[in-house]
Rosetta silent file (secondary structure, phi, psi, omega in degrees, C-alpha in Angstrom):
SEQUENCE: XXXXXXXXXXXXXXXXXXXXXXXXXXXXXXXXXXXXXXXXXXXXXXXXXXXXXXXXXXXXXXXXXXXXXXXXXXXXXXXXXXXXXXXXXXXXXXXXXXXXXXXXXXXXXXXXXXXXXXXXXXXXXXXXXXXXXXXXXXXXXXXXXXXXXXXXXXXXXXXXXXXXXXXXXXXXXXXXXXXXXXXXXXXXXXXXXXXXXXXXXXXXXXXXXXXXXXXXXXXXXXXXXXXXXXXXXXXXXXXXXXXXXXXXXXXXXXXXXXXXXXXXXXXXXXXXXXXXXXXXXXXXXXXXXXXXXXXXXXXXXXXXXXXXXXXXXXXXXXXXXXXXXXXXXXXXXXXXXXXXXX
SCORE:     score description
SCORE:     0.000 S_00000001
   1 L     0.000  128.933 -179.047  -19.015  -20.682   -2.588 S_00000001
   2 L   -79.734  130.769  177.172  -19.818  -19.906   -6.206 S_00000001
   3 L   -69.272  146.972 -177.756  -19.834  -16.264   -7.256 S_00000001
   4 L   -87.040  -30.597 -174.234  -22.865  -14.825   -8.807 S_00000001
   5 L  -127.441  155.816  178.087  -21.442  -12.379  -11.297 S_00000001
   6 L  -112.465   89.986  178.104  -18.375  -12.151  -13.464 S_00000001
   7 L  -117.006  153.874 -178.324  -17.527   -8.549  -13.274 S_00000001
   8 L   -64.789 -179.396 -170.783  -14.072   -6.879  -13.956 S_00000001
   9 L   -72.416  -30.986  173.814  -11.900   -5.633  -11.107 S_00000001
  10 L  -108.922  -16.762  178.788  -13.289   -2.003  -10.976 S_00000001
  11 L   -68.250  -43.330  179.885  -16.375   -2.567  -12.966 S_00000001
  12 H   -58.504  -28.898  179.211  -17.897   -4.865  -10.301 S_00000001
  13 H   -65.003  -33.505 -171.218  -17.389   -1.916   -7.924 S_00000001
  14 H   -92.054   26.556 -176.398  -19.887    0.417   -9.607 S_00000001
  15 L   -77.685  162.259  177.404  -22.984   -1.542   -9.376 S_00000001
  16 H   -58.933  -47.539 -179.555  -26.111    0.139   -8.154 S_00000001
  17 H   -57.451  -44.246 -176.450  -26.346   -1.747   -4.982 S_00000001
  18 H   -67.348  -39.248  172.208  -22.782   -0.982   -4.080 S_00000001
  19 H   -57.697  -35.402  178.098  -23.273    2.696   -4.754 S_00000001
  20 H   -69.533  -49.216  178.683  -26.292    2.895   -2.562 S_00000001
  21 H   -55.823  -48.462  177.168  -24.557    1.187    0.237 S_00000001
  22 H   -65.005  -35.537  178.315  -21.503    3.427   -0.066 S_00000001
  23 H   -67.537  -32.733 -178.539  -23.527    6.576   -0.017 S_00000001
  24 H   -67.022  -31.710 -172.613  -25.166    5.508    3.337 S_00000001
  25 L  -113.919  132.136  175.897  -21.751    5.137    5.044 S_00000001
  26 L   -96.852   29.909 -179.801  -18.977    7.700    5.149 S_00000001
  27 L  -134.906  157.963 -179.318  -16.306    5.152    6.026 S_00000001
  28 L   -80.009  -43.663 -177.090  -14.523    2.534    3.936 S_00000001
  29 L   -81.309  154.706  176.025  -14.581   -0.365    6.323 S_00000001
  30 L   -64.267  143.111  178.458  -17.661   -2.317    7.273 S_00000001
  31 L   -71.734  128.608 -174.826  -19.124   -1.370   10.593 S_00000001
  32 L   -74.501  152.387 -173.884  -18.123   -4.026   13.111 S_00000001
  33 L   -68.370  -32.735  177.106  -20.766   -5.856   15.091 S_00000001
  34 L  -112.952  101.978 -167.277  -19.036   -4.763   18.316 S_00000001
  35 H   -61.231  -41.163 -171.033  -17.895   -1.115   17.585 S_00000001
  36 H   -61.787  -48.795 -177.771  -15.452   -0.798   20.605 S_00000001
  37 H   -67.520  -37.139  176.494  -13.657   -3.974   19.771 S_00000001
  38 H   -59.471  -39.802  179.770  -13.724   -3.215   16.029 S_00000001
  39 H   -66.744  -44.818 -177.719  -12.087    0.194   16.609 S_00000001
  40 H   -71.831  -25.144  178.192   -9.384   -1.209   18.788 S_00000001
  41 H   -77.667  -43.895 -177.662   -8.632   -4.124   16.374 S_00000001
  42 H   -60.246  -44.260 -179.794   -8.377   -1.660   13.454 S_00000001
  43 H   -62.227  -38.750  178.002   -6.091    0.619   15.433 S_00000001
  44 H   -65.628  -44.883 -178.099   -3.737   -2.257   16.393 S_00000001
  45 H   -67.069  -36.055  176.886   -3.551   -3.394   12.773 S_00000001
  46 H   -63.140  -43.849  178.751   -2.924    0.135   11.449 S_00000001
  47 H   -55.317  -46.840  179.585   -0.215    0.525   14.218 S_00000001
  48 H   -63.644  -45.371  177.226    1.435   -2.732   13.238 S_00000001
  49 H   -55.426  -53.848 -175.324    1.267   -1.919    9.502 S_00000001
  50 H   -53.771  -49.357 -175.760    2.797    1.462   10.296 S_00000001
  51 H   -73.956  -34.895  174.471    5.725    0.202   12.342 S_00000001
  52 H   -67.118  -37.874  176.203    6.402   -2.789    9.954 S_00000001
  53 H   -58.708  -45.057 -179.034    6.308   -0.534    6.908 S_00000001
  54 H   -71.069  -43.442 -179.657    9.004    1.694    8.521 S_00000001
  55 H   -58.944  -51.685 -175.396   11.084   -1.268    9.703 S_00000001
  56 H   -62.797  -31.666  175.167   10.997   -2.880    6.160 S_00000001
  57 H   -55.718  -56.010  176.535   11.991    0.524    4.598 S_00000001
  58 H   -67.914  -24.870  174.130   15.133    0.597    6.580 S_00000001
  59 H   -71.529  -41.808  177.349   15.769   -3.097    6.174 S_00000001
  60 H   -64.411  -41.733 -179.315   15.460   -2.681    2.504 S_00000001
  61 H   -63.489  -34.513  179.996   17.847    0.149    2.443 S_00000001
  62 H   -73.528  -36.912  179.621   20.405   -1.876    4.429 S_00000001
  63 H   -63.603  -52.799 -175.056   19.921   -4.969    2.086 S_00000001
  64 H   -65.053  -10.636  177.427   20.093   -2.950   -1.171 S_00000001
  65 L   -64.963  -37.447  176.345   23.414   -1.409    0.035 S_00000001
  66 L  -108.897  -25.483 -173.772   25.172   -4.715   -0.894 S_00000001
  67 L  -110.167   79.919 -167.148   22.364   -6.557   -2.871 S_00000001
  68 L   -92.916   62.198 -178.778   21.621   -3.890   -5.505 S_00000001
  69 L  -132.931   72.578 -175.023   18.896   -5.882   -7.329 S_00000001
  70 H   -52.041  -46.499 -177.531   15.545   -4.053   -6.366 S_00000001
  71 H   -69.375  -31.680  175.946   13.392   -6.216   -8.711 S_00000001
  72 H   -75.119  -31.836  175.582   14.766   -9.578   -7.492 S_00000001
  73 H   -58.394  -48.905 -178.862   14.173   -8.188   -3.881 S_00000001
  74 H   -56.828  -42.577 -178.249   10.578   -7.561   -4.950 S_00000001
  75 H   -68.593  -33.809  171.674   10.248  -11.107   -6.168 S_00000001
  76 H   -56.365  -44.844 -175.360   11.663  -12.295   -2.816 S_00000001
  77 H   -63.869  -47.322  179.355    9.044  -10.342   -1.024 S_00000001
  78 H   -68.149  -36.328  179.606    6.118  -11.687   -3.074 S_00000001
  79 H   -70.189  -36.515  175.703    7.435  -15.274   -3.128 S_00000001
  80 H   -59.134  -42.906 -176.049    7.863  -15.044    0.700 S_00000001
  81 H   -71.414  -36.311  169.306    4.305  -14.029    1.094 S_00000001
  82 H   -56.855  -45.596 -179.174    3.225  -16.846   -1.151 S_00000001
  83 H   -75.897  -30.753  172.303    5.198  -19.437    0.797 S_00000001
  84 H   -64.677  -41.158 -173.690    3.964  -18.014    4.228 S_00000001
  85 H   -71.458  -36.767  178.846    0.315  -18.218    2.978 S_00000001
  86 H   -67.712  -31.082  174.643    0.858  -21.645    1.616 S_00000001
  87 H   -70.683  -43.413 -176.239    2.148  -22.863    5.006 S_00000001
  88 H   -65.561  -38.573  174.525   -0.757  -21.294    6.785 S_00000001
  89 H   -56.253  -42.888 -172.496   -3.101  -23.056    4.215 S_00000001
  90 H   -69.437  -32.366  176.562   -1.624  -26.406    4.922 S_00000001
  91 L   -83.538    8.251  171.026   -2.273  -25.820    8.698 S_00000001
  92 L    77.850   21.412 -172.785   -5.873  -25.086    8.023 S_00000001
  93 L   -80.636  -20.287  176.872   -5.657  -21.316    8.965 S_00000001
  94 L  -159.950  164.655 -177.259   -7.962  -20.349    6.006 S_00000001
  95 L  -122.239  150.309 -176.597   -9.751  -22.088    3.183 S_00000001
  96 L   -83.781  139.661  176.437   -9.714  -21.207   -0.608 S_00000001
  97 L   -90.054  148.106  175.999  -12.963  -19.906   -2.260 S_00000001
  98 L   -83.631  115.699 -178.066  -14.081  -21.469   -5.457 S_00000001
  99 L  -108.104  147.907  174.898  -13.556  -18.865   -8.153 S_00000001
 100 L   -84.470  174.097 -179.185  -14.699  -18.593  -11.668 S_00000001
 101 H   -54.841  -39.631 -178.842  -12.292  -18.078  -14.663 S_00000001
 102 H   -69.787  -32.254  177.179  -13.192  -14.275  -14.648 S_00000001
 103 H   -66.945  -42.346  177.463  -12.444  -14.041  -10.965 S_00000001
 104 H   -67.952  -29.481  168.426   -9.046  -15.554  -11.536 S_00000001
 105 H   -70.089  -34.676  173.502   -8.566  -12.948  -14.374 S_00000001
 106 H   -56.273  -46.624 -177.548   -9.408  -10.259  -11.880 S_00000001
 107 H   -74.246  -27.790  170.942   -6.641  -11.419   -9.581 S_00000001
 108 H   -66.425  -37.015  170.856   -4.225  -11.633  -12.505 S_00000001
 109 H   -66.504  -36.066  173.714   -5.019   -8.095  -13.430 S_00000001
 110 H   -67.205  -31.804  170.809   -4.557   -7.092   -9.900 S_00000001
 111 H   -66.050  -42.304  174.916   -1.185   -8.692   -9.872 S_00000001
 112 H   -58.545  -44.392 -175.031   -0.193   -6.717  -12.945 S_00000001
 113 H   -59.193  -43.830 -177.654   -1.562   -3.589  -11.211 S_00000001
 114 H   -64.373  -43.724  178.743    0.747   -4.399   -8.221 S_00000001
 115 H   -70.555  -44.286  174.262    3.830   -4.927  -10.316 S_00000001
 116 H   -59.552  -34.646  179.564    3.151   -1.936  -12.507 S_00000001
 117 H   -67.872  -38.596  177.691    2.761    0.377   -9.603 S_00000001
 118 H   -70.438  -42.532  175.701    6.235   -0.486   -8.351 S_00000001
 119 H   -60.824  -42.841  178.790    7.725   -0.190  -11.904 S_00000001
 120 H   -63.961  -42.826  175.067    6.206    3.167  -12.455 S_00000001
 121 H   -57.397  -49.990 -178.076    7.493    4.501   -9.099 S_00000001
 122 H   -73.301  -26.829  175.781   10.976    3.357   -9.823 S_00000001
 123 H   -77.666  -34.955  179.984   11.108    4.628  -13.334 S_00000001
 124 H   -74.561  -29.160  178.921    9.728    8.036  -12.546 S_00000001
 125 H   -60.489  -30.436 -178.825   12.034    8.444   -9.630 S_00000001
 126 L   -78.616    1.253 -176.154   15.010    8.467  -12.053 S_00000001
 127 L  -121.817   -6.527  177.708   13.460   11.417  -13.905 S_00000001
 128 E  -130.598  167.248 -178.274   12.467   13.641  -10.918 S_00000001
 129 L   -80.615  163.482  171.646   14.111   14.847   -7.779 S_00000001
 130 H   -63.124  -44.443  170.895   13.246   12.855   -4.525 S_00000001
 131 H   -48.554  -50.756  179.678   11.517   15.825   -2.920 S_00000001
 132 H   -60.868  -38.563 -179.737    9.220   16.200   -5.953 S_00000001
 133 H   -61.832  -44.524 -173.378    8.569   12.459   -5.984 S_00000001
 134 H   -70.879  -43.917 -179.201    7.553   12.494   -2.345 S_00000001
 135 H   -64.314  -35.156  176.560    5.292   15.561   -2.546 S_00000001
 136 H   -70.466  -41.225 -179.830    3.451   14.029   -5.511 S_00000001
 137 H   -61.384  -31.130 -177.946    3.072   10.694   -3.594 S_00000001
 138 L   -65.039  -18.120 -177.502    1.610   12.719   -0.761 S_00000001
 139 L   -82.236   -3.867 -174.182   -1.381   13.628   -2.987 S_00000001
 140 H   -56.018  -37.807  174.558   -2.513    9.958   -3.105 S_00000001
 141 H   -56.854  -34.663  176.334   -5.406   10.555   -0.648 S_00000001
 142 H   -61.850  -42.845  175.998   -6.829   13.057   -3.157 S_00000001
 143 H   -65.400  -36.840 -177.509   -6.732   10.501   -5.896 S_00000001
 144 H   -76.158  -28.708  170.313   -8.364    7.935   -3.673 S_00000001
 145 H   -64.520  -50.412 -179.376  -11.203   10.323   -2.789 S_00000001
 146 H   -53.605  -46.546 -178.155  -11.579   10.970   -6.527 S_00000001
 147 H   -71.846  -36.737  166.764  -11.855    7.370   -7.422 S_00000001
 148 H   -61.209  -34.374 -178.983  -14.439    6.767   -4.744 S_00000001
 149 H   -75.652  -41.833  178.850  -16.446    9.769   -5.733 S_00000001
 150 H   -66.836  -53.806 -169.020  -16.381    8.872   -9.550 S_00000001
 151 H   -82.792  -27.478 -173.508  -16.953    5.131   -9.219 S_00000001
 152 H  -123.532   -0.981  176.002  -19.134    4.929   -6.220 S_00000001
 153 L    68.376   20.091 -175.645  -20.682    8.318   -5.861 S_00000001
 154 L   -68.720  133.339  177.986  -19.312    8.478   -2.306 S_00000001
 155 L  -115.577  129.401  178.309  -19.552   11.759   -0.434 S_00000001
 156 L   -97.941  157.530  173.535  -17.140   12.525    2.550 S_00000001
 157 L   -63.357  150.093  178.342  -17.857   14.925    5.421 S_00000001
 158 H   -60.947  -33.269  178.275  -16.347   18.345    5.051 S_00000001
 159 H   -62.599  -33.353 -177.844  -14.258   17.675    8.254 S_00000001
 160 H   -68.242  -41.465  173.018  -12.567   14.688    6.395 S_00000001
 161 H   -49.149  -57.826 -174.384  -11.542   17.081    3.584 S_00000001
 162 H   -65.918  -29.712 -177.756  -10.205   19.640    5.932 S_00000001
 163 H   -73.887  -28.875 -179.716   -8.180   17.104    7.987 S_00000001
 164 H   -71.862  -23.186 -171.892   -6.391   16.001    4.788 S_00000001
 165 H   -68.495  -49.677  177.037   -5.102   19.471    3.998 S_00000001
 166 H   -61.634  -32.637 -177.779   -2.573   19.655    6.981 S_00000001
 167 H   -71.206  -53.206  179.861   -1.435   16.150    6.203 S_00000001
 168 H   -68.831  -37.228  176.729   -0.530   16.646    2.605 S_00000001
 169 H   -64.847  -33.112 -179.846    0.727   20.232    3.187 S_00000001
 170 H   -69.160  -36.159  176.096    2.778   18.815    6.200 S_00000001
 171 H   -67.901  -39.320 -177.298    4.454   16.200    3.975 S_00000001
 172 H   -62.654  -38.007 -179.070    5.104   18.764    1.347 S_00000001
 173 H   -74.093  -43.507 -178.619    6.965   20.955    4.108 S_00000001
 174 H   -61.258  -34.649 -178.049    8.594   17.889    5.619 S_00000001
 175 L   -97.404    4.944 -175.597   10.049   16.773    2.188 S_00000001
 176 L   -50.367  132.506  173.483   10.803   20.400    1.094 S_00000001
 177 L  -170.958 -145.149 -174.079   13.912   20.436   -1.000 S_00000001
 178 L   -85.767  102.667  177.735   15.161   20.881   -4.539 S_00000001
 179 L   -87.394  113.846  177.972   12.163   20.303   -6.813 S_00000001
 180 L  -134.757  142.075 -179.474   13.217   19.136  -10.228 S_00000001
 181 E  -156.608  149.181  168.656   11.335   17.257  -12.865 S_00000001
 182 L   -88.670  175.583 -179.838   11.205   16.561  -16.630 S_00000001
 183 H   -73.323  -45.172  177.874    7.971   16.689  -18.500 S_00000001
 184 H   -61.422  -41.359 -176.202    8.043   12.819  -19.009 S_00000001
 185 H   -71.320  -33.465  172.191    9.003   12.441  -15.374 S_00000001
 186 H   -59.486  -50.898 -177.128    6.037   14.591  -14.266 S_00000001
 187 H   -62.560  -46.028 -178.183    3.707   12.476  -16.299 S_00000001
 188 H   -67.926  -32.898  173.239    5.064    9.137  -15.139 S_00000001
 189 H   -62.203  -43.590 -179.633    4.978   10.369  -11.463 S_00000001
 190 H   -60.611  -43.365 -173.761    1.449   11.452  -11.926 S_00000001
 191 H   -74.759  -41.131  178.721    0.462    8.122  -13.408 S_00000001
 192 H   -57.770  -44.238  179.347    2.460    6.341  -10.557 S_00000001
 193 H   -63.080  -48.473  179.365    0.392    8.166   -7.926 S_00000001
 194 H   -57.204  -46.998 -179.470   -2.861    7.395   -9.783 S_00000001
 195 H   -71.686  -27.250  174.173   -1.878    3.698   -9.931 S_00000001
 196 H   -69.068  -39.807  179.236   -1.029    3.636   -6.178 S_00000001
 197 H   -67.181  -46.452 -178.101   -4.455    4.983   -5.427 S_00000001
 198 H   -63.477  -35.400 -175.460   -6.173    2.411   -7.693 S_00000001
 199 H   -64.327  -42.864 -179.172   -4.170   -0.368   -6.273 S_00000001
 200 H   -62.725  -45.754 -177.663   -5.170    0.669   -2.768 S_00000001
 201 H   -75.399  -40.649 -178.909   -8.835    0.949   -3.586 S_00000001
 202 H   -60.376  -39.912  171.092   -8.798   -2.243   -5.659 S_00000001
 203 H   -49.948  -54.341 -170.013   -7.266   -4.110   -2.623 S_00000001
 204 H   -63.921  -30.329 -179.146   -9.998   -2.813   -0.377 S_00000001
 205 H   -81.806  -27.351  178.092  -12.740   -3.975   -2.883 S_00000001
 206 H   -65.471  -42.553 -175.585  -11.170   -7.476   -3.338 S_00000001
 207 H   -76.240  -33.811 -177.300  -11.363   -7.724    0.383 S_00000001
 208 H  -120.216   -8.152 -176.484  -14.775   -6.144    1.127 S_00000001
 209 L   -80.424 -142.753 -176.683  -16.521   -6.116   -2.284 S_00000001
 210 L   -65.809  -50.261  178.816  -18.413   -8.789   -4.169 S_00000001
 211 L   -59.203  -42.183 -177.670  -15.583  -11.372   -3.783 S_00000001
 212 L    39.340   59.221  176.080  -14.806  -10.647   -0.215 S_00000001
 213 L   -82.576  152.070  178.643  -11.667  -12.696   -0.153 S_00000001
 214 L   -76.565  161.433 -178.030   -9.535  -12.953    2.984 S_00000001
 215 H   -66.049  -34.868  178.982   -6.142  -11.226    2.955 S_00000001
 216 H   -69.120  -35.507  179.123   -4.281  -14.543    3.009 S_00000001
 217 H   -70.717  -38.720  175.975   -6.167  -15.847    0.096 S_00000001
 218 H   -56.290  -50.240 -178.652   -5.572  -12.760   -2.007 S_00000001
 219 H   -60.761  -38.763 -176.973   -1.880  -12.910   -1.185 S_00000001
 220 H   -62.103  -42.858 -173.121   -1.738  -16.714   -1.959 S_00000001
 221 H   -80.337  -35.634 -175.629   -3.283  -16.105   -5.421 S_00000001
 222 H   -89.583  -28.242 -173.896   -1.658  -12.850   -6.396 S_00000001
 223 H   -70.722  -38.738  171.059    1.817  -13.095   -5.118 S_00000001
 224 H   -56.325  -34.107 -179.965    3.240  -15.909   -7.357 S_00000001
 225 H   -73.577  -36.238  174.367    2.046  -14.039  -10.353 S_00000001
 226 H   -69.606  -33.346 -177.945    3.672  -10.805   -9.004 S_00000001
 227 H   -70.556  -40.071  179.799    6.900  -12.703   -8.331 S_00000001
 228 H   -68.518  -43.076  176.790    7.062  -14.083  -11.925 S_00000001
 229 H   -64.066  -33.812  172.257    6.347  -10.645  -13.395 S_00000001
 230 H   -69.838  -37.874  174.866    9.058   -9.060  -11.305 S_00000001
 231 H   -62.822  -49.311  178.043   11.589  -11.674  -12.382 S_00000001
 232 H   -64.528  -33.096  176.340   10.681  -11.086  -16.042 S_00000001
 233 H   -69.943  -32.797  174.295   11.009   -7.380  -15.743 S_00000001
 234 H   -53.850  -52.303  176.694   14.346   -7.998  -13.935 S_00000001
 235 H   -58.106  -41.919 -174.268   15.387  -10.021  -16.894 S_00000001
 236 H   -64.665  -38.749 -174.723   14.095   -7.411  -19.378 S_00000001
 237 H   -89.667   -7.067  175.356   16.191   -4.585  -17.871 S_00000001
 238 L    92.123    4.725 -176.369   19.306   -6.688  -17.485 S_00000001
 239 H   -73.473  -41.415 -179.089   19.177   -6.877  -13.750 S_00000001
 240 H   -66.946  -35.742  170.174   18.862  -10.623  -13.582 S_00000001
 241 H   -59.762  -44.290 -176.670   22.041  -11.056  -15.679 S_00000001
 242 H   -64.641  -36.412 -176.512   23.964   -8.733  -13.282 S_00000001
 243 H   -65.398  -37.571  178.284   22.540  -10.897  -10.378 S_00000001
 244 H   -67.949  -35.996  175.128   23.986  -14.083  -11.915 S_00000001
 245 H   -64.641  -37.294  177.707   27.403  -12.418  -12.150 S_00000001
 246 H   -62.993  -38.211  178.173   27.000  -11.427   -8.594 S_00000001
 247 H   -67.487  -41.670 -178.564   26.331  -15.029   -7.711 S_00000001
 248 H   -62.635  -28.391 -179.775   29.202  -16.386   -9.818 S_00000001
 249 L   -77.333   -6.354 -175.591   31.688  -14.027   -8.003 S_00000001
 250 L    81.356   13.867  177.775   30.747  -15.747   -4.658 S_00000001
 251 L   -80.205  -19.111  171.853   29.312  -12.625   -3.208 S_00000001
 252 L   -77.938   74.278 -170.432   25.953  -14.253   -2.672 S_00000001
 253 L   -96.688 -174.092 -177.050   27.198  -15.981    0.460 S_00000001
 254 H   -60.768  -39.210  178.303   25.366  -17.343    3.579 S_00000001
 255 H   -61.686  -39.768  172.324   25.076  -13.977    5.178 S_00000001
 256 H   -58.841  -46.670  174.703   23.435  -12.658    2.143 S_00000001
 257 H   -54.489  -44.232 -178.059   20.913  -15.514    2.080 S_00000001
 258 H   -68.748  -38.004 -174.654   20.017  -14.983    5.749 S_00000001
 259 H   -65.364  -40.461 -176.759   19.622  -11.227    5.220 S_00000001
 260 H   -64.860  -43.297 -178.840   17.271  -11.904    2.254 S_00000001
 261 H   -54.316  -57.551 -176.809   15.373  -14.664    4.347 S_00000001
 262 H   -55.593  -44.262  178.539   14.838  -12.148    7.220 S_00000001
 263 H   -64.951  -39.555  176.700   13.638   -9.499    4.791 S_00000001
 264 H   -59.730  -48.180 -178.563   11.240  -11.909    3.144 S_00000001
 265 H   -64.979  -35.053  175.489    9.692  -12.846    6.377 S_00000001
 266 H   -66.244  -39.295 -173.512    9.253   -9.290    7.463 S_00000001
 267 H   -65.742  -42.485  172.828    7.822   -8.494    3.993 S_00000001
 268 H   -49.858  -58.659 -179.273    5.377  -11.476    4.555 S_00000001
 269 H   -58.310  -47.710  179.218    4.167  -10.106    7.862 S_00000001
 270 H   -57.247  -44.565 -177.291    3.850   -6.627    6.392 S_00000001
 271 H   -62.299  -48.850  175.508    1.762   -7.783    3.413 S_00000001
 272 H   -57.158  -51.776  177.903   -0.634   -9.663    5.722 S_00000001
 273 H   -56.772  -45.692  179.849   -0.867   -6.763    8.102 S_00000001
 274 H   -59.444  -53.583  178.770   -1.344   -4.268    5.326 S_00000001
 275 H   -60.620  -42.700 -173.639   -4.309   -6.207    3.601 S_00000001
 276 H   -72.362  -35.074  174.576   -5.980   -6.763    6.884 S_00000001
 277 H   -64.185  -45.469  179.388   -5.535   -3.042    7.864 S_00000001
 278 H   -60.007  -42.569 -179.530   -6.872   -2.044    4.476 S_00000001
 279 H   -63.072  -47.855 -179.892   -9.894   -4.322    4.927 S_00000001
 280 H   -74.754  -47.048 -171.607  -10.766   -2.832    8.416 S_00000001
 281 H   -97.148  -24.708  176.452   -9.815    0.822    7.988 S_00000001
 282 L    96.549  160.267 -165.133  -10.263    1.365    4.238 S_00000001
 283 H   -64.650  -42.577 -177.586   -8.126    2.663    1.282 S_00000001
 284 H   -60.834  -39.105  177.579   -8.202    6.347    2.348 S_00000001
 285 H   -61.757  -40.157 -172.317   -6.861    5.556    5.807 S_00000001
 286 H   -78.265  -23.913  172.393   -4.025    3.553    4.382 S_00000001
 287 H   -74.378  -29.056  174.860   -2.952    6.370    2.137 S_00000001
 288 H   -61.426  -48.889  176.361   -3.051    8.688    5.176 S_00000001
 289 H   -56.687  -35.624  177.100   -0.778    6.196    7.034 S_00000001
 290 H   -61.678  -37.870  177.393    1.521    6.177    4.054 S_00000001
 291 H   -69.302  -34.108  179.407    1.968    9.908    4.280 S_00000001
 292 H   -65.239  -43.994 -177.999    2.694    9.723    8.042 S_00000001
 293 H   -52.934  -40.944  179.684    5.230    6.996    7.294 S_00000001
 294 H   -60.041  -41.900  179.498    7.164    9.402    5.027 S_00000001
 295 H   -64.413  -49.537 -173.558    7.332   11.916    7.939 S_00000001
 296 H   -74.600  -21.023  169.992    8.534    9.500   10.541 S_00000001
 297 H   -64.603  -39.990  175.632   11.091    7.994    8.119 S_00000001
 298 H   -60.727  -42.167  177.199   12.587   11.482    7.730 S_00000001
 299 H   -52.956  -56.621 -172.902   12.737   11.724   11.621 S_00000001
 300 H   -71.823  -34.203  174.685   14.451    8.310   12.034 S_00000001
 301 H   -59.296  -41.544  176.323   16.776    8.984    9.067 S_00000001
 302 H   -62.186  -31.302 -177.120   17.920   12.131   10.744 S_00000001
 303 H   -77.123  -44.429 -168.352   18.514   10.324   13.987 S_00000001
 304 H   -78.779  -37.597 -172.330   20.262    7.163   12.481 S_00000001
 305 L  -110.220   12.992  178.221   22.354    8.974    9.863 S_00000001
 306 L    51.120   48.414 -175.497   22.897   12.269   11.593 S_00000001
 307 L   -94.493  142.709 -178.984   21.168   14.079    8.862 S_00000001
 308 L   -77.736  133.436 -179.959   20.164   17.816    9.214 S_00000001
 309 L  -121.037  120.968 -171.038   16.503   18.558    9.410 S_00000001
 310 L   -82.771  176.372  177.491   15.514   22.144    8.895 S_00000001
 311 H   -52.072  -40.625 -176.749   12.791   24.214   10.757 S_00000001
 312 H   -66.085  -39.255 -176.922   10.581   23.961    7.652 S_00000001
 313 H   -69.552  -45.952 -176.007   10.918   20.143    7.623 S_00000001
 314 H   -63.706  -37.781 -175.502   10.155   19.861   11.411 S_00000001
 315 H   -69.356  -36.189 -174.788    7.135   22.239   11.157 S_00000001
 316 H   -67.188  -38.143  178.180    5.830   20.097    8.191 S_00000001
 317 H   -71.003  -42.073  174.954    6.044   16.904   10.328 S_00000001
 318 H   -60.093  -36.162  177.833    4.279   18.518   13.232 S_00000001
 319 H   -65.012  -39.621 -178.055    1.560   19.709   10.783 S_00000001
 320 H   -72.031  -35.492  175.906    1.036   16.340    9.338 S_00000001
 321 H   -62.856  -42.381  173.584    0.759   14.787   12.791 S_00000001
 322 H   -57.653  -45.583  174.181   -1.809   17.249   13.780 S_00000001
 323 H   -58.670  -44.245  175.986   -3.735   16.518   10.560 S_00000001
 324 H   -59.403  -45.484  179.184   -3.511   12.676   11.281 S_00000001
 325 H   -62.725  -42.033  172.301   -4.937   13.228   14.639 S_00000001
 326 H   -53.964  -50.151 -178.798   -7.728   15.314   13.231 S_00000001
 327 H   -58.000  -39.921 -178.530   -8.465   12.734   10.640 S_00000001
 328 H   -66.221  -36.718  177.288   -8.527    9.907   13.188 S_00000001
 329 H   -68.335  -38.910  177.974  -11.162   11.845   15.275 S_00000001
 330 H   -64.009  -38.544 -173.423  -13.316   12.552   12.224 S_00000001
 331 H   -77.956  -28.355  176.173  -13.272    8.979   11.132 S_00000001
 332 H   -64.496  -51.726  176.624  -14.101    7.695   14.688 S_00000001
 333 H   -59.603  -38.275  174.911  -17.061   10.051   14.750 S_00000001
 334 H   -56.208  -48.643 -173.579  -18.164    8.959   11.264 S_00000001
 335 H   -67.480  -37.303  178.575  -18.248    5.307   12.420 S_00000001
 336 H   -61.036  -42.170  177.976  -20.124    6.095   15.558 S_00000001
 337 H   -59.839  -42.292 -179.016  -22.746    7.895   13.578 S_00000001
 338 H   -66.842  -46.026 -172.922  -23.183    4.878   11.169 S_00000001
 339 H   -62.486  -44.861  177.315  -23.487    2.566   14.183 S_00000001
 340 H   -69.094  -33.065  177.802  -26.130    4.666   15.833 S_00000001
 341 H   -74.098  -24.621  178.093  -27.960    5.087   12.609 S_00000001
 342 L   -78.975    0.000    0.000  -27.981    1.271   12.095 S_00000001
């Protein structure tokens, strides 16, 4: 289907028609034709995204213990997603949309945003303490709301704002520790959080906006570009040269290949689930899930590696969970209001 307009990635979001429709609904996802089924489907995808995200985090930690090449691992993730989507395309699970040159440029910019977001996070983490990095990332929902408010004129219910307070505050307490940062580290971390929010919103708009591409098609078109960019960055910082030395020593054996293959398959499943969950639940809900993932990762880390968790950390986790429950209730009520109003 031929697209009607050639708008940039975020510029096309701010049309008058989009703003009016966004103002009428206080939710990010489109209202499903069958509300009950839509709600359960959204919940299932969010739960799968949440669990897969945690599993991949620990899987990455295990892999990077012996395979210390994070950018090559990122390339493995993105290439695996491309390979998986290509296989599904061959089996007729989805069809490609006819895109204009400007639409393809939009996807290229999105791939750069994807890669830059990872790079900014890694670079800033080297200049700040982990607790400070985590509390800054916890503010991503605030940036997401700001983007929607500025670009779309969207207004959220007061209850939505209130439910985010214990979530962000809870993550702050859960990750409480030695806060250290340099000025440049603070700036880069701030930019990293902003980029993460923009990426989440841009993903949602690619899936639900003018283009309305399916998750599999977005991944098929974006991932090979992101894989190439990751490899180029790896070569730029000298990581690829170290990887070749790693291969030449014989350390890259069959076990390592199998570990990377399993990691890539899980990353593919997570990417598909993540994009579908973003399409159904919306960008703000995805940032809330990311905050809860931080809390549960702390709990599992304490169990698996016998790490001590203070009373403050535990209270923060409980606070974040209560906030998440409140946010879920508010969003469900908002969707019901939209359905009744329609």
